[in-house]
C-alpha positions as CSV (number, residue, x, y, z in Angstrom):
1,X,-45.6,-5.7,40.2
2,X,-48.0,-8.7,40.7
3,X,-47.7,-11.0,38.2
4,X,-50.9,-12.6,36.6
5,X,-51.4,-16.3,36.1
6,X,-52.7,-19.2,38.2
7,X,-51.6,-20.3,41.5
8,X,-49.7,-23.3,42.3
9,X,-52.4,-24.1,44.8
10,X,-55.7,-23.7,43.1
11,X,-53.4,-26.4,40.1
12,X,-52.8,-28.9,42.9
13,X,-56.7,-28.8,43.8
14,X,-57.2,-29.8,40.2
15,X,-55.0,-32.3,40.3
16,X,-57.1,-33.9,43.4
17,X,-60.3,-34.6,41.4
18,X,-57.8,-36.5,38.7
19,X,-56.5,-38.5,41.7
20,X,-59.5,-39.4,43.0
21,X,-61.0,-40.3,39.6
22,X,-57.6,-42.7,39.5
23,X,-58.5,-43.9,42.8
24,X,-61.9,-45.2,41.3
25,X,-60.2,-46.7,38.4
26,X,-57.7,-48.5,41.0
27,X,-61.2,-49.6,42.7
28,X,-62.6,-51.2,39.7
29,X,-58.9,-52.9,38.8
30,X,-59.1,-54.5,42.0
31,X,-62.5,-55.4,41.8
32,X,-61.3,-57.2,38.6
33,X,-58.4,-58.6,40.0
34,X,-60.3,-60.4,42.8
35,X,-62.6,-62.0,40.3
36,X,-59.6,-63.2,38.4
37,X,-58.4,-64.7,41.5
38,X,-61.7,-66.6,41.7
39,X,-61.7,-68.1,38.5
40,X,-58.0,-68.9,38.8
41,X,-59.2,-70.9,41.8
42,X,-62.1,-72.7,39.8
43,X,-59.7,-73.6,37.3
44,X,-57.5,-75.1,39.9
45,X,-60.3,-77.5,41.3
46,X,-60.8,-78.5,37.5
47,X,-57.1,-79.2,36.4
48,X,-56.9,-81.4,40.1
49,X,-60.2,-83.5,39.0
50,X,-58.5,-83.9,35.6
51,X,-55.2,-85.0,36.9
52,X,-56.9,-87.0,39.3
53,X,-58.9,-89.2,36.6
54,X,-55.3,-89.7,34.9
55,X,-54.0,-90.7,37.8
56,X,-56.6,-93.4,38.7
57,X,-56.4,-94.6,34.7
58,X,-52.8,-95.0,35.1
59,X,-52.7,-96.8,38.5
60,X,-55.3,-99.2,36.8
61,X,-52.9,-99.6,33.6
62,X,-49.8,-100.2,35.6
63,X,-51.9,-102.5,37.9
64,X,-53.0,-104.5,35.2
65,X,-49.2,-104.6,34.0
66,X,-48.5,-106.0,37.5
67,X,-51.1,-108.8,36.5
68,X,-49.5,-108.9,33.0
69,X,-46.3,-109.7,34.8
70,X,-47.3,-112.3,36.7
71,X,-49.1,-114.2,33.4
72,X,-45.6,-113.6,32.1
73,X,-44.0,-115.6,34.8
74,X,-45.9,-118.5,34.4
75,X,-45.4,-119.1,30.6
76,X,-41.3,-118.7,31.3
77,X,-41.8,-121.7,33.6
78,X,-43.6,-123.7,30.7
79,X,-41.7,-125.6,27.8
80,X,-39.8,-123.6,25.1
81,X,-41.9,-124.6,22.3
82,X,-45.4,-123.8,24.4
83,X,-43.9,-121.0,26.0
84,X,-42.8,-119.1,22.8
85,X,-46.4,-119.9,21.7
86,X,-47.9,-117.9,24.6
87,X,-45.5,-114.9,24.6
88,X,-46.4,-114.5,20.6
89,X,-50.3,-114.5,21.7
90,X,-49.7,-112.3,24.5
91,X,-47.7,-109.6,22.4
92,X,-50.6,-109.9,20.0
93,X,-53.3,-109.5,22.5
94,X,-51.6,-106.3,24.1
95,X,-50.1,-103.9,21.0
96,X,-48.7,-101.2,24.0
97,X,-45.6,-104.5,25.0
98,X,-43.4,-104.4,22.2
99,X,-41.0,-107.1,23.6
100,X,-40.5,-109.3,26.4
101,X,-36.6,-110.4,27.0
102,X,-34.8,-112.5,29.6
103,X,-31.5,-112.0,31.2
104,X,-29.2,-113.9,33.2
105,X,-28.4,-112.8,36.6
106,X,-24.9,-111.1,35.1
107,X,-27.0,-109.1,32.6
108,X,-26.3,-111.5,29.7
109,X,-29.6,-111.4,27.8
110,X,-31.3,-115.3,27.5
111,X,-34.7,-114.7,25.1
112,X,-36.4,-111.8,23.6
113,X,-39.5,-112.1,22.2
114,X,-41.1,-109.1,19.9
115,X,-43.0,-109.5,16.8
116,X,-41.5,-109.0,13.5
117,X,-38.3,-108.1,14.5
118,X,-35.1,-109.8,15.1
119,X,-32.3,-108.8,17.5
120,X,-29.1,-107.3,16.4
121,X,-26.4,-109.9,16.4
122,X,-24.0,-107.0,18.4
123,X,-26.0,-105.1,20.8
124,X,-23.8,-102.0,22.0
125,X,-25.6,-100.6,24.4
126,X,-29.3,-102.3,26.2
127,X,-30.8,-99.8,28.1
128,X,-33.6,-102.1,29.0
129,X,-31.5,-103.6,31.6
130,X,-29.0,-101.4,33.6
131,X,-27.0,-103.3,36.4
132,X,-26.3,-100.5,38.3
133,X,-30.3,-100.2,39.4
134,X,-30.9,-104.1,39.4
135,X,-27.9,-103.9,42.1
136,X,-29.5,-101.1,43.7
137,X,-32.9,-102.7,43.7
138,X,-32.8,-106.6,43.5
139,X,-36.6,-106.4,43.4
140,X,-36.8,-104.8,40.2
141,X,-37.3,-101.4,39.1
142,X,-39.4,-99.4,36.5
143,X,-37.0,-97.3,33.7
144,X,-36.9,-93.8,32.7
145,X,-38.1,-93.9,29.0
146,X,-35.2,-94.6,26.6
147,X,-35.0,-95.8,23.2
148,X,-34.8,-99.6,22.2
149,X,-31.7,-100.0,20.0
150,X,-31.3,-103.9,20.2
151,X,-33.6,-104.3,16.8
152,X,-32.5,-103.7,13.5
153,X,-34.0,-100.6,11.8
154,X,-36.5,-100.4,14.5
155,X,-36.1,-97.9,17.4
156,X,-39.3,-97.4,19.6
157,X,-39.3,-95.4,22.4
158,X,-40.3,-97.4,25.6
159,X,-40.0,-97.8,29.6
160,X,-39.1,-100.8,31.2
161,X,-40.7,-103.1,33.9
162,X,-37.7,-105.5,35.4
163,X,-38.5,-107.9,38.0
164,X,-36.7,-111.2,39.0
165,X,-38.7,-114.5,38.0
166,X,-37.6,-118.1,38.3
167,X,-37.5,-120.7,35.7
168,X,-36.9,-124.2,35.3
169,X,-33.0,-123.0,34.3
170,X,-32.6,-120.9,37.6
171,X,-33.4,-117.1,38.6
172,X,-33.4,-114.4,36.0
173,X,-34.5,-111.2,35.1
174,X,-37.9,-110.5,33.2
175,X,-38.0,-107.3,31.2
176,X,-41.0,-105.9,29.8
177,X,-40.6,-103.0,27.2
178,X,-43.8,-100.4,27.4
179,X,-44.4,-98.6,24.2
180,X,-44.7,-95.1,25.3
181,X,-47.4,-95.0,22.3
182,X,-49.1,-97.2,24.3
183,X,-49.0,-94.7,27.2
184,X,-50.3,-92.0,25.1
185,X,-54.0,-93.4,24.7
186,X,-54.5,-93.1,29.0
187,X,-53.3,-89.6,28.6
188,X,-53.6,-88.0,25.1
189,X,-57.3,-87.4,25.4
190,X,-57.1,-85.6,28.7
191,X,-57.3,-82.3,28.2
192,X,-57.5,-79.3,30.6
193,X,-59.7,-76.1,29.6
194,X,-59.2,-75.3,25.3
195,X,-55.0,-75.8,25.3
196,X,-54.3,-76.9,28.8
197,X,-52.4,-80.9,28.5
198,X,-51.1,-83.3,30.7
199,X,-47.5,-85.4,30.4
200,X,-46.0,-87.9,32.6
201,X,-42.6,-87.9,34.2
202,X,-40.5,-89.6,36.3
203,X,-39.3,-88.5,39.9
204,X,-36.3,-87.1,38.1
205,X,-37.8,-84.9,35.7
206,X,-37.0,-87.5,32.4
207,X,-40.2,-87.0,30.4
208,X,-42.3,-90.7,30.1
209,X,-44.9,-89.5,28.0
210,X,-45.4,-86.1,26.1
211,X,-48.3,-85.1,23.7
212,X,-46.0,-82.8,21.7
213,X,-43.0,-85.3,22.8
214,X,-41.7,-85.4,19.1
215,X,-41.7,-81.1,19.3
216,X,-39.9,-81.0,22.6
217,X,-37.6,-84.0,21.0
218,X,-36.7,-81.3,17.9
219,X,-35.8,-78.4,20.0
220,X,-39.4,-76.8,18.6
221,X,-41.2,-76.4,21.9
222,X,-39.7,-76.8,25.9
223,X,-40.8,-77.9,28.6
224,X,-39.6,-76.5,32.2
225,X,-39.2,-80.5,33.7
226,X,-36.7,-79.0,36.1
227,X,-39.3,-77.0,37.7
228,X,-42.0,-79.8,37.5
229,X,-39.7,-82.3,39.1
230,X,-39.1,-79.9,42.6
231,X,-42.5,-79.3,42.6
232,X,-44.7,-81.3,45.6
233,X,-48.0,-82.9,44.8
234,X,-51.0,-80.3,44.5
235,X,-51.6,-77.3,42.6
236,X,-49.2,-74.3,41.3
237,X,-49.4,-71.3,40.0
238,X,-46.2,-70.0,38.5
239,X,-45.9,-67.0,36.1
240,X,-48.9,-67.5,33.4
241,X,-49.1,-71.6,34.3
242,X,-51.1,-73.4,36.5
243,X,-49.4,-77.0,37.3
244,X,-51.2,-79.5,39.0
245,X,-48.9,-82.7,40.1
246,X,-49.9,-86.3,41.5
247,X,-47.5,-89.0,42.1
248,X,-48.6,-92.2,41.1
249,X,-48.9,-95.6,43.2
250,X,-45.6,-96.8,41.9
251,X,-44.2,-94.0,43.5
252,X,-42.2,-93.5,40.3
253,X,-44.1,-91.4,37.9
254,X,-46.0,-88.7,38.3
255,X,-49.2,-86.7,36.3
256,X,-48.5,-83.2,35.6
257,X,-51.3,-81.2,34.7
258,X,-50.1,-77.9,32.6
259,X,-52.8,-75.0,31.9
260,X,-53.0,-71.3,30.9
261,X,-53.6,-68.3,33.2
262,X,-55.1,-66.5,30.0
263,X,-57.4,-69.0,29.0
264,X,-59.4,-68.1,32.4
265,X,-60.3,-65.4,30.7
266,X,-64.1,-66.4,29.8
267,X,-67.0,-65.0,28.4
268,X,-68.4,-63.9,31.8
269,X,-65.1,-62.4,32.9
270,X,-65.0,-60.5,30.0
271,X,-68.6,-58.8,30.2
272,X,-67.6,-57.6,33.7
273,X,-64.4,-56.6,31.8
274,X,-66.5,-54.7,29.4
275,X,-68.9,-53.2,32.3
276,X,-65.8,-51.9,34.3
277,X,-64.3,-50.6,31.2
278,X,-67.2,-48.8,30.5
279,X,-67.9,-47.2,33.2
280,X,-63.9,-46.3,34.3
281,X,-63.9,-45.0,30.5
282,X,-66.2,-42.4,31.2
283,X,-64.5,-41.3,34.5
284,X,-61.3,-41.2,32.5
285,X,-62.9,-38.8,30.0
286,X,-63.7,-36.9,33.0
287,X,-60.4,-37.1,34.0
288,X,-58.5,-36.2,30.6
289,X,-60.3,-33.0,30.5
290,X,-59.1,-32.0,33.6
291,X,-55.8,-32.7,32.5
292,X,-56.0,-31.1,29.2
293,X,-57.1,-27.7,31.4
294,X,-53.9,-28.6,33.3
295,X,-51.3,-29.3,30.6
296,X,-52.3,-26.2,28.7
297,X,-52.0,-24.2,32.1
298,X,-48.5,-25.6,33.0
299,X,-47.1,-27.4,30.4
300,X,-46.6,-25.1,27.4
301,X,-44.8,-22.2,29.2
302,X,-42.9,-24.8,31.3
303,X,-42.3,-26.5,27.2
304,X,-41.1,-22.8,25.8
305,X,-38.9,-22.7,29.0
306,X,-37.4,-25.8,28.3
307,X,-37.0,-24.6,24.4
308,X,-35.2,-21.5,25.3
309,X,-33.0,-23.6,27.9
310,X,-32.1,-25.9,25.0
311,X,-31.3,-23.0,22.8
312,X,-29.0,-21.4,25.1
313,X,-27.1,-24.5,25.4
314,X,-26.3,-25.1,22.2
315,X,-25.8,-21.1,21.2
316,X,-24.9,-19.3,24.5
317,X,-22.9,-16.3,23.3
318,X,-25.8,-15.6,20.7
319,X,-28.9,-16.5,22.7
320,X,-31.0,-13.8,23.3
321,X,-34.1,-14.3,26.1
322,X,-37.5,-13.6,25.6
323,X,-39.5,-14.4,29.1
324,X,-42.1,-16.7,29.0
325,X,-46.1,-16.1,30.2
326,X,-48.0,-18.7,32.4
327,X,-49.1,-19.7,36.6
328,X,-47.3,-17.3,38.9
329,X,-44.7,-19.8,40.0
330,X,-43.3,-20.4,35.9
331,X,-43.4,-16.5,35.4
332,X,-40.8,-16.3,38.8
333,X,-38.3,-19.3,37.0
334,X,-38.5,-17.3,34.1
335,X,-37.2,-14.1,35.4
336,X,-34.3,-16.5,37.5
337,X,-33.6,-18.0,34.4
338,X,-33.4,-14.6,32.2
339,X,-30.9,-13.2,35.1
340,X,-29.0,-16.4,34.6
341,X,-28.2,-16.4,31.5
342,X,-27.1,-12.7,31.7
343,X,-24.7,-13.5,34.1
344,X,-23.3,-17.1,32.4
345,X,-22.6,-14.8,29.3
346,X,-21.0,-11.9,31.1
347,X,-19.1,-14.9,32.9
348,X,-18.0,-16.5,29.5
349,X,-17.1,-13.6,28.2
350,X,-14.6,-12.7,31.0
351,X,-12.9,-16.3,31.0
352,X,-12.4,-16.2,26.9
353,X,-10.4,-12.4,27.6
354,X,-8.7,-14.3,30.1
355,X,-8.0,-17.1,28.7
356,X,-6.9,-15.4,25.5
357,X,-4.3,-13.6,27.5
358,X,-3.0,-16.7,29.2
359,X,-2.2,-18.2,25.9
360,X,-0.7,-15.0,24.6
361,X,1.6,-15.3,27.9
362,X,2.3,-19.0,27.4
363,X,3.8,-18.2,24.0
364,X,5.9,-15.2,25.1
365,X,7.0,-17.3,27.5
366,X,8.0,-20.3,25.5
367,X,9.7,-17.9,22.8
368,X,11.9,-16.2,25.6
369,X,13.3,-19.8,26.4
370,X,14.1,-19.6,22.8
371,X,15.7,-16.8,21.6
372,X,18.5,-16.2,24.3
373,X,19.3,-20.2,23.5
374,X,20.0,-19.4,19.9
375,X,21.8,-16.2,20.7
376,X,24.4,-18.2,23.0
377,X,25.5,-21.1,21.1
378,X,26.0,-18.9,17.7
379,X,28.2,-16.4,20.3
380,X,29.8,-19.4,21.7
381,X,30.9,-20.6,18.2
382,X,31.9,-16.9,17.1
383,X,34.1,-16.5,20.2
384,X,35.4,-20.2,20.0
385,X,36.6,-19.3,15.8
386,X,38.0,-15.8,16.9
387,X,40.3,-17.5,19.7
388,X,41.4,-19.7,16.9
389,X,42.2,-16.7,14.2
390,X,39.2,-18.6,11.8
391,X,37.8,-14.4,11.0
392,X,36.6,-15.2,7.7
393,X,34.7,-17.9,9.0
394,X,33.3,-16.0,11.9
395,X,32.3,-13.0,9.5
396,X,30.6,-16.1,7.5
397,X,28.9,-16.9,11.2
398,X,28.0,-13.2,12.1
399,X,26.3,-12.8,8.7
400,X,24.2,-16.0,9.2
401,X,23.4,-14.7,12.7
402,X,22.3,-11.5,11.7
403,X,19.7,-13.4,8.9
404,X,18.6,-16.2,11.6
405,X,17.9,-13.3,14.1
406,X,16.1,-10.9,11.3
407,X,13.7,-13.9,10.4
408,X,13.3,-14.9,14.4
409,X,12.1,-11.1,15.2
410,X,9.3,-11.5,11.8
411,X,7.8,-8.0,13.1
412,X,6.1,-9.8,16.2
413,X,4.4,-12.4,14.4
414,X,4.2,-15.6,15.5
415,X,3.6,-17.9,12.6
416,X,5.9,-17.2,9.4
417,X,5.8,-18.4,5.7
418,X,7.2,-21.9,5.8
419,X,9.7,-20.4,3.1
420,X,11.3,-17.8,5.9
421,X,11.3,-21.0,8.7
422,X,13.4,-22.9,5.8
423,X,15.6,-19.9,5.1
424,X,16.2,-19.6,9.1
425,X,17.2,-23.0,9.1
426,X,19.6,-23.1,6.3
427,X,21.2,-20.0,7.9
428,X,21.1,-21.9,11.4
429,X,23.5,-25.0,9.5
430,X,25.4,-22.4,7.7
431,X,26.7,-21.3,11.5
432,X,27.0,-24.8,12.9
433,X,28.5,-26.6,9.6
434,X,31.5,-23.9,10.0
435,X,31.6,-25.3,13.5
436,X,31.4,-28.7,13.4
437,X,33.9,-28.3,9.8
438,X,33.2,-32.1,7.4
439,X,31.5,-33.4,10.8
440,X,27.8,-33.4,8.6
441,X,26.1,-32.8,5.6
442,X,22.9,-31.7,5.4
443,X,19.9,-32.0,2.4
444,X,17.1,-30.0,2.1
445,X,13.9,-32.1,0.7
446,X,10.9,-29.2,0.4
447,X,8.0,-29.2,-1.9
448,X,7.9,-25.8,-3.2
449,X,3.8,-25.8,-3.4
450,X,4.0,-25.8,0.8
451,X,6.3,-23.1,1.0
452,X,3.9,-19.8,1.1
453,X,1.7,-22.0,4.3
454,X,2.5,-20.2,7.8
455,X,4.0,-22.4,10.7
456,X,5.5,-21.5,14.1
457,X,8.6,-19.5,14.0
458,X,11.7,-21.5,14.9
459,X,10.1,-24.6,14.7
460,X,12.6,-26.0,12.5
461,X,15.9,-25.0,14.3
462,X,15.7,-26.9,17.8
463,X,15.1,-30.1,15.7
464,X,18.4,-29.7,13.8
465,X,20.1,-28.5,17.0
466,X,18.8,-31.5,18.4
467,X,19.9,-34.0,15.8
468,X,23.6,-32.6,15.7
469,X,23.8,-32.3,19.4
470,X,22.5,-35.7,20.5
471,X,22.8,-37.2,17.1
472,X,25.4,-36.6,15.1
473,X,28.1,-35.8,17.3
474,X,28.5,-39.3,19.0
475,X,29.5,-40.3,15.1
476,X,33.5,-41.4,14.6
477,X,31.8,-41.0,10.5
478,X,30.2,-38.0,8.9
479,X,27.2,-37.5,10.1
480,X,23.8,-36.7,7.4
481,X,21.1,-34.6,8.3
482,X,17.6,-34.3,6.0
483,X,15.5,-31.6,6.2
484,X,11.8,-32.4,4.5
485,X,8.7,-30.2,3.5
486,X,5.9,-31.9,2.3
487,X,1.8,-31.7,2.2
488,X,-0.5,-34.5,3.3
489,X,-3.9,-33.8,3.0
490,X,-5.2,-30.7,5.0
491,X,-1.8,-31.0,7.2
492,X,1.8,-30.0,6.4
493,X,4.7,-32.5,7.9
494,X,7.8,-30.6,8.5
495,X,10.9,-33.4,9.5
496,X,14.7,-33.9,10.8
497,X,16.2,-37.1,10.0
498,X,19.5,-38.0,10.9
499,X,21.4,-41.3,10.9
500,X,22.9,-40.7,14.3
501,X,23.7,-42.8,17.2
502,X,19.2,-43.0,17.9
503,X,17.9,-44.0,20.9
504,X,15.4,-46.3,22.5
505,X,12.0,-46.1,21.8
506,X,11.3,-45.8,25.8
507,X,13.6,-42.8,25.8
508,X,12.2,-40.9,22.6
509,X,8.5,-41.4,23.9
510,X,10.2,-39.4,28.0
511,X,11.4,-36.6,25.6
512,X,7.8,-34.9,25.1
513,X,6.6,-36.1,28.2
514,X,9.7,-34.4,30.5
515,X,9.1,-30.8,31.5
516,X,12.5,-29.7,32.1
517,X,15.0,-28.7,29.8
518,X,17.6,-30.8,28.9
519,X,21.4,-29.5,29.3
520,X,22.2,-30.0,25.4
521,X,19.5,-28.0,22.9
522,X,16.3,-26.1,23.5
523,X,14.1,-29.5,24.4
524,X,11.9,-30.7,21.6
525,X,8.8,-30.5,24.6
526,X,9.0,-26.4,24.2
527,X,8.6,-26.9,20.4
528,X,5.9,-29.6,20.6
529,X,4.1,-27.5,23.7
530,X,4.1,-24.5,21.2
531,X,2.4,-26.2,18.2
532,X,-0.3,-27.4,21.0
533,X,-1.2,-24.3,21.8
534,X,-1.2,-23.0,19.0
535,X,-3.2,-25.5,16.7
536,X,-4.7,-27.5,19.3
537,X,-3.6,-31.4,20.5
538,X,-4.2,-33.2,17.2
539,X,-0.9,-31.5,16.2
540,X,2.5,-32.0,17.5
541,X,5.7,-33.9,17.2
542,X,6.2,-37.5,16.4
543,X,9.4,-39.3,17.2
544,X,10.5,-42.2,15.8
545,X,14.2,-43.4,16.6
546,X,16.1,-47.1,16.1
547,X,19.3,-47.2,18.1
548,X,22.5,-47.1,16.1
549,X,20.9,-46.4,13.0
550,X,19.4,-42.7,13.9
551,X,16.3,-40.5,14.4
552,X,13.6,-38.7,12.9
553,X,11.5,-36.2,14.1
554,X,8.2,-35.2,12.0
555,X,6.0,-32.1,13.1
556,X,2.3,-32.1,12.1
557,X,0.8,-29.0,11.4
558,X,-2.4,-27.4,9.5
559,X,-2.1,-25.7,6.3
560,X,-2.6,-22.5,7.4
561,X,-2.5,-19.1,4.9
562,X,-3.4,-16.3,7.3
563,X,-2.4,-16.2,11.0
564,X,-5.9,-14.2,11.4
565,X,-7.1,-17.8,11.0
566,X,-5.6,-19.0,14.7
567,X,-5.6,-15.8,16.4
568,X,-9.1,-16.9,18.3
569,X,-7.7,-20.0,19.5
């Protein structure tokens, strides 16, 4: 039967119309991007002009400072009284100059003139004079910005001009400390746009002046000086910022302008964006209508199919699929999913049946290993007693053996009451105590409230056997075996402890990992496997042992009241 609904070809034709609208939108965006690039170029030109103005001003300032340095050279040749008078007059006329100092060729300070401040008696470090730079630059140098720390309670932020001079007392160094605050008057007034600014740095990226210098040193603002120091002269767009760099004539300082690309969105640009946006809005509205039609034709049945798949994932056993309707391709997919669901449910039923049979087979195989083992050891003991003429003890052992196997059979049940398992252990210990007369004693510590819960049959006996053969049998003195039964939350703990020879922790851990039966004893691995098959990996045996002190084997199993609770596992 031909299924009704829209074809995929028709849907593709309608989608092409939406793609066409999208192309128109892309064209609009391309136009806006081109217009934006033009604005960025204009901003770059404006930034270069502003930085050129600052550079010219700073070049003039530094030129004037060179003239001032020449004037100071003349002052230094005057007599001391006249020299001091001229220096003070110079400082009064140049508030941008913090101090004028002279130093011997070895770097020892001769004089220091600073209005209102006295030099410390002990100067720990003077950053205004660097002997290493003097050795590399015998003609002088312009220092990096630094804090003057040679005055009492006065710490101005300065840069220093150092130059050699000749005086009546011989050649020395002249150091002129320029206030960074004074330099700011030439830079801070220059803006680039509404939020743009410029700053001074040296060729190594050290800030000479920044309009937000206090915020930077307080770690409230950051400036990427590593980037600006690596940029050559010119204009560079880095992310959302425009950097304009120009080196001053002194070759040491650089003027850096920073402006934001976001400021380029001027009123004119906003108008263009508005008009373009309105045009695109109508196109998008048309595309939206088409998209809604397509969504109802395609997404609704697909959504129903997805919900059905999710429901199948969470509850595959009880899931009943109701086929969805829609376009022809979705209907075909729905039919395929319906077929897959039925196939998977059939396979799951088959797997569960096979798994249940496998678990039962494993349990029977493990149980088959245990029963002959009990019989062999007990009959061996009875035979030995008969040979020794200990007939009464043999009778006792035969009676205990009968009770032991009566409990072992348990009418075919794998799970038996803990009460019966304890009686089974008592019968086994009665047999072994006759065989190992006066070699060991045993004691039961059983919580009566636990006796009506169920456990795997023949659980305690292999643990007791292991304690006798591998723990007590090697002792010279009388050994002791303690059997405990107690509750812990929703679990039951069965324990068998002995005061025998014990073992190393590595040996104890290897017991449950070894799949081969041990030469003596049924093997604790067998009991552990049965517990995990029946109850799950959370349950099983734990072994703790200390050499020469003894071993404790603990069985953890859940509180089970009816065997049917675990038949499905």
